[in-house]
C-alpha positions in Angstrom: 0.0 0.0 0.0 1.0 3.6 -0.5 -0.3 6.6 1.5 -0.4 10.0 -0.1 0.2 12.7 2.5 -2.2 15.6 2.6 -0.5 17.6 5.3 -1.2 19.1 8.7 -4.8 19.7 9.6 -4.8 21.2 13.1 -2.7 22.2 16.1 -4.1 24.2 19.0 -3.2 27.8 19.2 -2.1 27.6 22.8 -4.2 30.6 23.9 -6.2 28.8 26.5 -5.0 27.3 29.8 -5.9 23.8 28.8 -3.9 23.8 25.5 -0.9 26.0 26.4 1.6 23.4 25.3 -0.2 22.6 22.0 -0.6 18.9 20.9 -3.5 17.3 19.1 -2.6 13.7 19.6 -4.2 10.2 19.6 -7.3 11.3 17.7 -10.4 9.2 17.3 -13.3 9.9 15.0 -17.1 10.2 15.0 -18.2 9.7 11.4 -21.9 9.3 11.9 -22.9 12.9 10.9 -22.9 13.3 7.1 -22.3 17.1 7.5 -19.1 16.8 9.6 -16.4 14.5 10.7 -15.6 15.0 14.4 -12.1 14.3 15.7 -11.6 14.0 19.4 -8.0 14.7 20.6 -6.0 15.7 23.6 -4.0 18.9 24.0 -1.8 19.6 27.0 -2.2 22.4 29.6 0.4 24.6 31.1 1.2 21.8 33.6 1.6 19.3 30.8 -1.6 17.5 31.6 -3.7 16.0 28.8 -7.1 17.7 28.2 -9.7 16.3 25.9 -11.6 18.3 23.2 -12.6 18.1 19.6 -12.7 19.7 16.1 -15.1 19.2 13.3 -13.9 18.7 9.7 -15.6 19.2 6.4 -16.2 15.5 5.4 -15.7 16.4 1.7 -12.5 18.3 2.4 -10.7 16.9 5.5 -8.2 19.8 5.4 -10.9 22.2 6.3 -11.7 22.7 9.9 -15.3 23.8 10.4 -15.3 24.2 14.2 -12.9 24.2 17.1 -14.5 23.4 20.4 -13.2 26.0 22.9 -13.2 24.0 26.1 -12.3 20.5 27.4 -15.2 18.0 27.2 -14.3 16.2 30.4 -13.0 17.3 33.8 -9.9 15.8 35.3 -10.6 13.2 38.0 -10.8 13.9 41.7 -7.5 13.7 43.5 -6.4 10.1 43.9 -8.4 8.8 40.9 -6.9 7.3 37.8 -7.4 10.4 35.7 -6.6 13.2 38.0 -3.5 14.2 36.0 -4.8 13.9 32.4 -7.5 12.7 30.0 -6.6 11.5 26.5 -9.3 10.1 24.1 -8.3 6.9 22.5 -11.4 5.5 20.8 -14.9 6.5 19.7 -17.7 4.0 19.4 -21.4 4.5 18.5 -23.3 2.2 20.8 -27.0 2.4 19.9 -28.1 5.9 20.7 -25.2 6.6 22.9 -21.8 7.9 21.9 -19.0 6.1 23.8 -15.6 7.7 24.3 -13.0 5.4 25.7 -10.1 7.4 27.1 -6.7 7.1 28.8 -6.5 8.4 32.3 -3.2 9.7 33.6 -1.8 10.0 37.1 1.7 10.4 38.4 3.9 8.1 40.5 7.0 8.3 42.6 9.4 5.7 41.2 8.1 6.1 37.6 6.9 9.3 35.9 3.3 8.2 35.2 0.6 5.5 35.2 -2.2 5.0 32.7 -5.6 3.1 32.7 -8.6 3.1 30.5 -11.9 4.8 31.3 -15.2 5.4 29.6 -17.4 8.4 29.1 -20.8 8.6 27.3 -22.8 11.3 25.5 -26.0 11.8 23.6 -24.8 14.7 21.5 -21.1 14.1 21.2 -20.3 17.3 23.1 -21.5 16.8 26.7 -19.9 13.7 28.1 -20.3 12.1 31.4 -17.9 9.6 32.9 -19.5 6.2 33.2 -17.4 5.5 36.4 -14.9 7.3 38.5 -12.6 4.4 38.1 -11.1 2.7 35.1 -12.6 -0.2 33.1 -9.2 -1.6 32.1 -6.4 -1.3 34.6 -3.8 -3.3 36.4 -4.5 -7.0 37.3 -2.6 -9.7 39.1 -1.0 -10.7 35.8 -0.8 -7.3 34.2 0.9 -5.3 37.0 2.0 -2.2 35.1 -0.3 0.0 33.0 -2.6 0.0 30.0 -3.0 2.7 27.4 -4.1 3.5 23.9 -6.7 1.1 22.5 -9.0 0.2 19.7 -12.5 -1.0 20.5 -14.9 -2.6 18.0 -18.2 -4.4 18.2 -18.1 -7.4 15.9 -19.7 -10.8 15.8 -22.0 -9.9 18.7 -19.1 -9.1 21.1 -16.9 -6.2 22.0 -13.3 -6.6 21.1 -10.3 -4.5 22.2 -6.7 -4.3 21.3 -4.9 -2.4 24.0 -1.4 -1.2 24.9 0.0 -3.2 27.8 3.1 -2.2 29.6 5.5 -5.1 30.3 8.3 -3.4 32.2 10.1 -0.1 32.9 13.9 0.4 32.3 16.3 3.1 33.1 17.6 5.2 30.2 20.1 7.8 31.5 18.2 9.9 34.0 14.8 8.7 32.7 12.6 5.7 33.4 11.1 4.5 30.2 8.2 2.0 29.7 8.1 -0.8 27.2 4.7 -2.0 26.0 3.1 -4.3 23.4 -0.5 -4.9 22.2 -2.9 -7.4 23.8 -6.4 -8.5 23.0 -9.5 -9.0 25.1 -13.3 -9.5 24.7 -16.4 -8.3 26.5 -20.2 -8.8 26.3 -21.0 -5.2 27.4 -17.9 -3.1 26.5 -17.2 -2.5 30.2 -16.2 -5.8 31.8 -13.5 -7.6 30.0 -12.3 -11.2 29.8 -8.5 -10.7 29.8 -6.6 -13.8 29.1 -3.2 -12.2 28.4 -3.4 -12.8 24.6 -0.6 -10.8 22.9 -1.7 -9.5 19.5 1.5 -7.6 18.5 4.7 -8.6 20.1 8.1 -6.8 20.1 9.8 -7.4 16.8 13.3 -7.7 18.4 15.3 -6.7 21.5 15.5 -3.1 20.3 11.8 -2.4 20.0 10.2 -1.2 23.2 7.0 0.8 22.6 4.1 -0.6 20.5 1.1 1.7 20.7 -2.2 3.0 19.3 -3.7 0.0 17.4 -6.2 0.9 14.8 -8.2 -2.0 13.4 -10.6 -2.4 10.5 -12.2 -5.6 9.2 -12.4 -6.1 5.4 -13.3 -9.2 3.5 -12.8 -11.4 6.6 -9.4 -10.0 7.3 -8.4 -8.0 10.3 -6.1 -5.1 9.4 -4.2 -3.2 12.0 -2.1 -0.1 11.8 0.0 0.8 14.9 3.1 2.8 15.9 6.3 1.5 17.4 9.7 2.8 18.7 12.9 1.7 20.2 13.0 1.0 23.9 15.5 3.8 24.7 16.9 7.0 23.1 13.7 7.6 21.1 12.7 11.0 22.3 15.3 13.0 20.2 16.9 10.3 18.1 15.0 10.3 14.8 16.3 6.9 13.8 14.9 5.3 17.0 11.7 7.2 17.2 8.1 6.3 16.3 7.1 4.9 12.9 3.8 3.5 11.7 3.5 -0.2 10.9 0.9 -2.7 9.7 -0.3 -6.2 10.5 -3.0 -8.7 9.4 -5.0 -11.4 11.1 -7.6 -14.0 10.2 -9.3 -13.9 13.7 -8.1 -10.7 15.4 -6.0 -12.7 17.9 -3.1 -14.2 16.0 -1.4 -11.5 13.9 1.3 -11.4 11.2 3.4 -8.2 11.1 3.9 -6.8 7.7 5.9 -3.8 8.6 7.3 -3.2 5.1 3.7 -2.8 3.8 2.8 0.2 6.0 3.4 2.6 3.1 4.2 5.7 5.0 7.3 7.2 6.7 8.6 10.4 8.2 9.1 13.4 5.9 12.6 14.1 4.5 12.3 17.8 4.9 13.7 18.8 8.3 11.3 21.7 8.6 8.2 19.5 8.2 5.8 18.8 11.1 6.3 15.0 10.6 10.1 14.9 10.0 11.2 13.5 13.5 8.5 10.8 14.0 5.1 9.6 12.9 2.8 7.8 15.3 -0.7 7.1 16.8 -2.5 6.1 13.5 -6.2 6.1 13.1 -7.4 4.5 9.9 -11.1 4.8 8.7 -13.0 4.2 5.6 -14.5 7.5 4.5 -16.7 8.1 1.5 -14.8 6.1 -1.2 -11.4 6.5 0.3 -9.3 5.1 3.1 -8.0 7.8 5.4 -5.0 7.7 7.8 -4.9 10.3 10.6 -1.6 10.5 12.4 0.6 12.6 14.6 4.1 13.9 14.0 7.0 15.6 15.8 7.3 15.3 19.6 4.4 12.9 20.1 1.9 15.1 18.4 2.9 18.5 19.7 3.1 19.6 16.1 -0.6 18.6 15.5 -2.5 16.1 13.6 -2.5 15.5 9.8 -3.7 12.9 7.4 -3.0 10.8 4.3 -5.1 9.1 1.7 -4.5 5.5 0.5 -3.4 5.5 -3.1 -5.8 3.5 -5.2 
């Protein structure tokens, strides 16, 4: 496959307290209104905390931003809860008349810089969201003792399916503690309570790889197709050669996957002044009108904003 880059769509102006540091990362899309395509994203406030909001795009010209929502759509959690230091949307799901927004909650730790878990908020209009619970729906367990992050949720064959980031360990890299994580799979009858059997969907490619994140899955002609991003386990924040790239995998059942990294069809820009020169990550792939669209982030984990590409036919 080959993706044709269409450029940067949006980056917050940084004029509000909740988006002072920019970012428009880990987007997810509500495509159910024919007059607009809504992208949920997270910016970062002056303290570096993720805050969730959205933009509306012209569905016939995805480079055109029709509306920028001026405020966060969810409040940070009460002190001590799993989302008291940040909220980052990770997947949108239309569930009957309700709009479900799965999100990553952030909190800080002492021996490591942060901890993540997955929460759920619901809405009737896609603007006013209410947290389903104060606590997470996917968090640590006896056999998954670290954290869980970016995820893709689908309803298929009468059940909810999730592919989710699962941290396997932390390692020291100079003065930093860095997490390594891969992608696991689980199922649910209600989208809330999950049967987690530790099934690994996307494993580390080699001993160098350390961060596999943001799965985006579609099902076509009986084939599960996943796009995801991955990086080296250390020295990836400023080393372009070890930073995030977007990859691809296929599966017959959504559980056992074959990585086809060479078929991803997209890479960083070669122009050092471009917004996606240093890294590309956190893909979201959707079928839209008669095209396949790839939304993705660029430099510094999405601080430069969100852009998109179209699959060449």
